[in-house]
C-alpha positions as CSV (number, residue, x, y, z in Angstrom):
1,M,65.9,143.7,-28.2
2,D,63.3,141.7,-26.3
3,V,65.0,140.8,-23.1
4,T,61.8,141.2,-21.0
5,Q,61.6,137.6,-19.8
6,K,65.3,137.3,-19.2
7,S,65.3,140.6,-17.3
8,V,62.6,139.3,-15.0
9,Q,64.6,136.2,-14.3
10,T,68.0,137.8,-13.9
11,A,67.3,141.2,-12.3
12,K,66.3,139.5,-9.0
13,A,63.0,141.3,-8.8
14,Q,62.1,144.9,-9.1
15,K,64.7,146.7,-6.9
16,S,67.5,146.8,-9.5
17,K,67.2,149.8,-11.7
18,T,69.5,148.4,-14.4
19,I,70.6,145.0,-15.7
20,S,74.0,144.2,-17.3
21,N,75.2,140.8,-18.3
22,D,76.8,139.1,-21.3
23,Y,73.4,137.9,-22.6
24,I,72.0,141.4,-22.8
25,K,75.2,142.9,-24.2
26,G,75.2,140.2,-26.9
27,L,71.6,141.2,-27.8
28,Q,72.5,144.8,-27.9
29,K,75.2,144.2,-30.5
30,K,73.0,141.9,-32.5
31,H,70.2,144.4,-32.5
32,F,72.5,147.2,-33.6
33,L,73.9,145.0,-36.5
34,L,70.4,143.9,-37.7
35,Y,68.5,147.1,-37.3
36,N,71.1,149.9,-37.6
37,V,74.0,148.6,-39.7
38,I,72.0,146.6,-42.3
39,P,69.6,149.5,-43.0
40,A,72.6,151.8,-43.5
41,I,74.1,149.3,-46.0
42,G,70.7,149.0,-47.7
43,T,70.6,152.8,-48.0
44,V,74.0,152.9,-49.7
45,I,72.8,150.2,-52.1
46,A,69.6,152.0,-52.8
47,I,71.4,155.3,-53.6
48,A,74.0,153.4,-55.8
49,S,71.1,151.8,-57.7
50,L,69.9,155.2,-58.8
51,W,72.6,155.2,-61.5
52,W,70.8,152.5,-63.5
53,H,67.3,152.6,-62.0
54,P,66.0,156.1,-61.2
55,I,63.6,156.2,-58.3
56,S,59.9,156.6,-59.2
57,S,57.0,158.2,-57.4
58,V,56.1,154.7,-56.1
59,E,59.3,154.3,-54.1
60,I,59.1,157.9,-52.9
61,G,55.5,157.3,-51.7
62,L,56.5,154.0,-50.0
63,L,59.4,155.7,-48.3
64,I,57.4,158.7,-47.0
65,G,54.4,156.6,-46.1
66,M,56.2,153.9,-44.2
67,W,58.4,156.6,-42.5
68,A,55.3,158.5,-41.5
69,L,53.7,155.4,-40.0
70,S,56.9,154.5,-38.1
71,M,57.3,158.1,-36.8
72,V,53.6,158.2,-35.6
73,G,54.2,154.9,-33.7
74,M,57.5,156.1,-32.2
75,S,56.9,159.8,-31.6
76,I,53.2,159.8,-30.6
77,G,53.0,156.2,-29.4
78,L,56.2,155.1,-27.7
79,H,57.3,158.6,-26.7
80,R,54.3,160.7,-25.8
81,Y,51.7,158.0,-25.0
82,F,53.6,155.1,-23.4
83,A,56.7,156.8,-22.0
84,H,55.1,160.1,-20.8
85,R,51.5,159.1,-20.5
86,A,50.6,162.4,-22.1
87,F,47.1,161.4,-23.2
88,K,44.5,158.7,-23.1
89,T,43.1,156.6,-25.9
90,S,41.2,153.4,-26.7
91,E,42.6,149.9,-26.5
92,P,42.7,149.4,-30.3
93,I,44.6,152.7,-30.8
94,R,47.0,151.7,-28.1
95,A,47.7,148.4,-29.9
96,I,48.1,150.1,-33.3
97,L,50.5,152.7,-31.8
98,A,52.6,150.0,-30.1
99,I,52.8,147.9,-33.3
100,L,53.8,150.9,-35.5
101,G,56.3,151.9,-32.9
102,C,57.9,148.4,-33.0
103,M,58.1,148.7,-36.8
104,G,60.6,151.5,-36.2
105,A,63.0,148.8,-35.0
106,Q,64.4,150.7,-32.0
107,G,63.4,148.2,-29.4
108,P,60.2,146.6,-28.0
109,V,57.7,148.8,-26.3
110,V,58.8,148.1,-22.7
111,S,62.5,148.4,-23.5
112,W,62.1,151.7,-25.4
113,V,60.0,153.1,-22.6
114,A,62.4,151.9,-19.8
115,V,65.4,153.5,-21.6
116,H,63.6,156.8,-22.2
117,R,62.4,157.1,-18.6
118,R,65.9,156.2,-17.4
119,H,67.2,159.0,-19.7
120,H,64.9,161.6,-18.1
121,E,65.7,160.4,-14.6
122,C,69.4,160.8,-15.1
123,S,69.5,163.4,-17.9
124,D,73.2,164.3,-18.5
125,L,74.2,162.6,-15.2
126,P,75.8,159.2,-14.6
127,G,73.2,156.6,-15.7
128,D,71.9,158.5,-18.7
129,P,72.1,155.9,-21.5
130,H,72.8,158.4,-24.3
131,S,74.2,161.7,-22.9
132,P,76.9,163.3,-25.1
133,N,78.5,164.9,-22.1
134,L,79.8,162.0,-20.0
135,E,83.3,160.6,-20.0
136,E,84.1,161.4,-23.6
137,G,87.0,163.8,-23.0
138,E,87.5,167.5,-23.8
139,G,88.0,169.5,-26.9
140,I,86.8,168.9,-30.4
141,L,87.6,165.1,-30.2
142,G,85.7,164.8,-27.0
143,T,82.7,166.6,-28.5
144,L,82.8,164.4,-31.6
145,L,83.0,161.2,-29.5
146,G,80.2,162.5,-27.3
147,L,78.0,163.1,-30.3
148,W,78.8,159.7,-31.7
149,H,78.0,158.0,-28.4
150,A,74.7,160.0,-28.0
151,H,73.7,159.2,-31.6
152,V,74.4,155.5,-32.1
153,G,77.4,154.5,-30.0
154,W,75.4,153.9,-26.9
155,L,73.2,151.3,-28.7
156,T,76.0,148.6,-28.6
157,N,76.8,148.7,-24.9
158,H,74.7,150.3,-22.2
159,E,73.2,149.2,-18.9
160,Y,69.8,147.9,-19.7
161,P,67.1,149.8,-17.6
162,N,65.0,147.2,-15.8
163,P,61.5,147.3,-17.2
164,M,60.1,146.0,-13.9
165,F,61.4,149.2,-12.3
166,Y,60.8,151.7,-15.1
167,A,57.7,150.3,-16.9
168,P,55.9,148.1,-14.4
169,E,52.4,149.1,-15.7
170,L,53.4,147.9,-19.2
171,M,54.9,144.7,-17.9
172,R,51.5,144.0,-16.3
173,D,49.6,145.0,-19.5
174,K,48.5,141.8,-21.3
175,T,48.1,143.5,-24.7
176,I,51.4,145.3,-24.6
177,S,53.2,142.2,-23.3
178,K,51.9,140.2,-26.2
179,I,52.9,142.9,-28.8
180,N,56.2,143.2,-27.1
181,R,56.8,139.4,-27.4
182,Y,56.3,139.5,-31.2
183,Y,58.6,142.5,-31.7
184,M,60.5,140.9,-34.6
185,L,57.3,140.0,-36.3
186,W,56.3,143.7,-36.5
187,I,59.7,144.6,-37.9
188,V,59.3,141.9,-40.6
189,L,55.7,143.2,-41.3
190,G,57.2,146.7,-41.8
191,L,59.5,145.3,-44.4
192,L,56.9,143.1,-46.1
193,I,54.3,145.8,-46.6
194,P,56.4,148.0,-49.0
195,T,57.9,144.9,-50.6
196,I,54.4,143.6,-51.5
197,L,53.1,147.0,-52.5
198,G,56.1,147.6,-54.7
199,A,55.6,144.2,-56.4
200,V,51.9,144.7,-57.0
201,I,52.1,148.3,-58.2
202,H,55.0,147.7,-60.6
203,G,54.0,144.1,-61.4
204,S,57.5,142.8,-61.2
205,W,60.1,141.4,-58.9
206,I,62.2,144.5,-59.4
207,G,59.3,146.5,-57.9
208,A,59.4,144.2,-54.9
209,V,63.2,144.8,-54.5
210,E,62.7,148.6,-54.9
211,G,59.9,148.5,-52.4
212,F,62.0,146.5,-49.9
213,L,64.9,148.9,-50.3
214,W,63.2,152.3,-50.2
215,G,60.1,151.5,-48.1
216,G,62.0,149.0,-45.9
217,L,65.7,149.5,-45.3
218,V,66.0,153.2,-46.3
219,R,62.9,154.0,-44.3
220,M,64.5,152.3,-41.2
221,F,67.7,154.3,-41.7
222,V,65.8,157.6,-42.0
223,V,63.7,156.7,-38.9
224,D,66.9,155.9,-37.0
225,N,68.4,159.2,-37.8
226,S,65.1,161.1,-37.2
227,I,64.6,159.6,-33.7
228,L,68.3,159.4,-32.6
229,S,69.1,162.9,-33.7
């Protein structure tokens, strides 16, 4: 969720490490519904549709291709480049990695980076946004609850790491700030590309629907479970 501007206004400058208010909690729940729950439902629909419309090489290609682009953006871009600053690259490549990372629909660049840096700062300690080992009880039930929390449960309600504290260099970066601001546009673009390609290749509206399902929603579901695992 893009809460960058709100966080700047409500965090009372850069000293606060985390921000938690009703506005942000509402955005977290909305983001989870739109970009985690709906892709999961779309995946169920896509699998059910196989009974009357077998998947073709086009849908498989769109799924794998869009998944690969999203994973490059998230694993190489958001994770290694932006969060860990593991390498240097040119300005155009930075922008491409940021946009591809946003297509994965797991948060704008500065939000993703802030959460990840917070995770490393507090790994398996109080403050870790998605540790499976905190306050989930003991025994098998506690283990299962911890796994659920670490996988997706934390997405609906966690203290939002203040980007002004955890990603100040990205907040000052004009290019990344602009890409960050249009986060939802990049998600829509990631859905439109396979939809249009499916329509063009198949030459029908059914091809568009198949492209949207497999290259769009199923791809988002697979990306979710690739990154959050």
